[in-house]
N, C-alpha and C positions, 0 to 999 in steps of 0.2 A: 524418583519423583519427577513428575511432569514439569519441564522448565516453564516458567511463567513470566510474562512481560511485567516489569515494575509497575506499569500503569494499572495492572489488574489487581494488585493486592488490596485495595480498599474494597473492590467489588466482590472479593472472595471472603475477606475477613468479617465484613459487616453482617452478611447473611448467616455466616457460620456462627458467629457469636450470639446473634439474634436468635437463631435456632436453638442454641443451647439454653438461652434464658426462657424461650418459649416452652421447651421440654421441662425445665426445672418447675416452672410456675403451672404446669398442668395443661398445656395446650400442644398435645402431640401432633395434631394435623397441621397447625401452623408451623411447627418445628420442621416437619417433613417438607413442607412447601418451600421453607426458607433453605433448607439443605439442597433441595432440588435446583433452586436458583443459584447456590454456591457452586454446584457441579456444572451447571451451564455456563457460569462466568470462568470456571477453571478451563473448560474447553474452549471458550471463545478467546481467552487471553493467553492460550499456550503459545510458547515461543521456542520451537524445535531448533536445534543446531543445524546449521546448513553450511555446506562447503562445496565449491565447484572447481573443477580443473579445466573448464572450458579455455580455448585459446583466447588471447587478449582482444581479438577483434570482435568477440561475441558480446552483445548487450543482453544481459540477463533480466528476466521478468522482475519487476519491482514488487509484484503482489501474487499471492495465491488467488485462483479463481478461474473464471471462463472468459475467453476472448469475446467481448461484446460486438466489437467492430474493428475492422482495418480500413482506414481511409484518410481523408484530408484533414489537416489541423485547421484550427480557426485562423482567420487572416492575420491577427496580431502575432500568433506564434509562428505562423508561416513566414512572416516578415523577418523573423529572427533567424532564418536559415533552416527551420525545422517544419517543413511542410507535411510530414507524414505522421499519422497518429494510430496508435494501438490502444483500444480501451479495454480494460480488464474489470469485469464485475466480480465483486466479492460477496458472497452469500454469508449468512450468519454462521454457517458450518465451517467456512474457511478459516485458516490462519490469518489474522489480520495485522501481523507485523510486516512492515514494508522494508525493502532492502535495496540498497544502491544498485542501479543497472550497470554502471561502469565505474572504473576507478577515475578519480580526478579531482578537481578543485571546484568548490561551490561557488559560482559566480553570482548566483542571485538565489535568495530564499525568502519568500514572503507569504504572509497569510491574508486571506480575504474573507471577510464575513459575507454571508448570503443566505439564500433560501434553503429549503429542505425538500426539493423535488425529488421523486424517485430516481435513483442514480442511473438507471437504464435509459432515461430520456435524454435526447441530444442537448437540450438546454441546460442540463445539470451541471455540465462542464464549465459554463460561463456564469450561471446565476446562483449555484449553490456555494455554500462555504467550502473553501478549499485552500491548499497551500500549493505554491508553484515553486519548483527547484530547477535550476539551470546548472548542469555539470559540464565542465570542460576536461576532456582527457586526451590521451595520446593520439586517439583515432578521431578526434573531433568532439563536438558538443552534442549532448542529448538533454532532455528535460522531462520532467514529469509533474503531474498533478495529483494530489491526494484530494478526493472529492467526497464530502459528506452527502448522505442520502436521506431518505424519509425517516429511517431509524437512527441514523448516526447522529450522535450528539456532540462529538468533538473530533476534530482533526489534530493529530500530534505530529509535529515535524521537529525532529531533533538536530537539524542542521542550521549552521549560520554562515553567512558570507565568508569566503576565504578558507574555510575549513577544507581539509584534504580528507577524502574518504577512499575506501578500498571496495571494489566491486563485491557485492554480497554483504557488506556491512549493514547492520540494522539502523534504519534511518528514521523510524517513526512508526505509527499505526493510526488507524481510523477506528474510533470507539463505536462499536455496533454499526459499522457500515463498511464500505459500500462500492467505491470504484477508484481506480487509478488509470489516468491517461498518460501514455508514454509517447513523447514527441521526438521524431527522428529526422535526420537530414535526407534529402532526396536520394543521395547515393547509397543509402542503406538497403541491404537485402533483407526483407522481412521474412521470417521463417515460421510464422504461425498464421493460422486462419480463423475465421469467425467460428466460435463453438469449441475450440480446442481448450483444453485445461492448462493451467500454468501453475508453477510453484515458484515462489520468490526465491531468488538467489541460485536457482537450479536451472529453470527452463530457458533455453536459447530463443529470444524473441526476434533478434535480428543480427546482422553481421555488418561491420563497417569496414570499408576499404582502408588499407594503410595509407597515411598521408601522401606518400610519394604516388599513389595511384588514384588519389581523389581527383 
């Protein structure tokens, strides 16, 4: 059976049961439409197992999708010592479970309500609903934002401050959306380019030098 993120169960069970009722009461077309919606939700909320044996200096992608841009972080985040940004756009066809890019301790985890601009627009990072997580690991700190888009209805972040996570752990998802921004220190060597595909918990996005070489 296809592994399913827990958040997806209501979206699968409701149309499945409604489809059964529609069929029983003589509405086969409605039943088929509901079952197709159920299958779409099954695909959207799939949660495949992921494991990586990458070296500990590797920062793994927090999301499945396509690299939208590689550039400079907003001034506020750059001021935290994380001036570099990799943005990953998640289409409805991608796996939407997000994973920890590094192993470490959660120093900050907060949710901000906002607008629903299309996730590919620059201002989405600042103005859209999002969660922000700062992780501190053995090779330094990185941060990421889960950003809702025009179709996304909710950002789910499973982390709390002082929680310890392992690289590749499941850390949340974005329901029906949209984009994850990863923030890195200046000394990071970024390994991806605009347009490349990524897989959460598997793709090497960047490398961090060991503390003694920082």
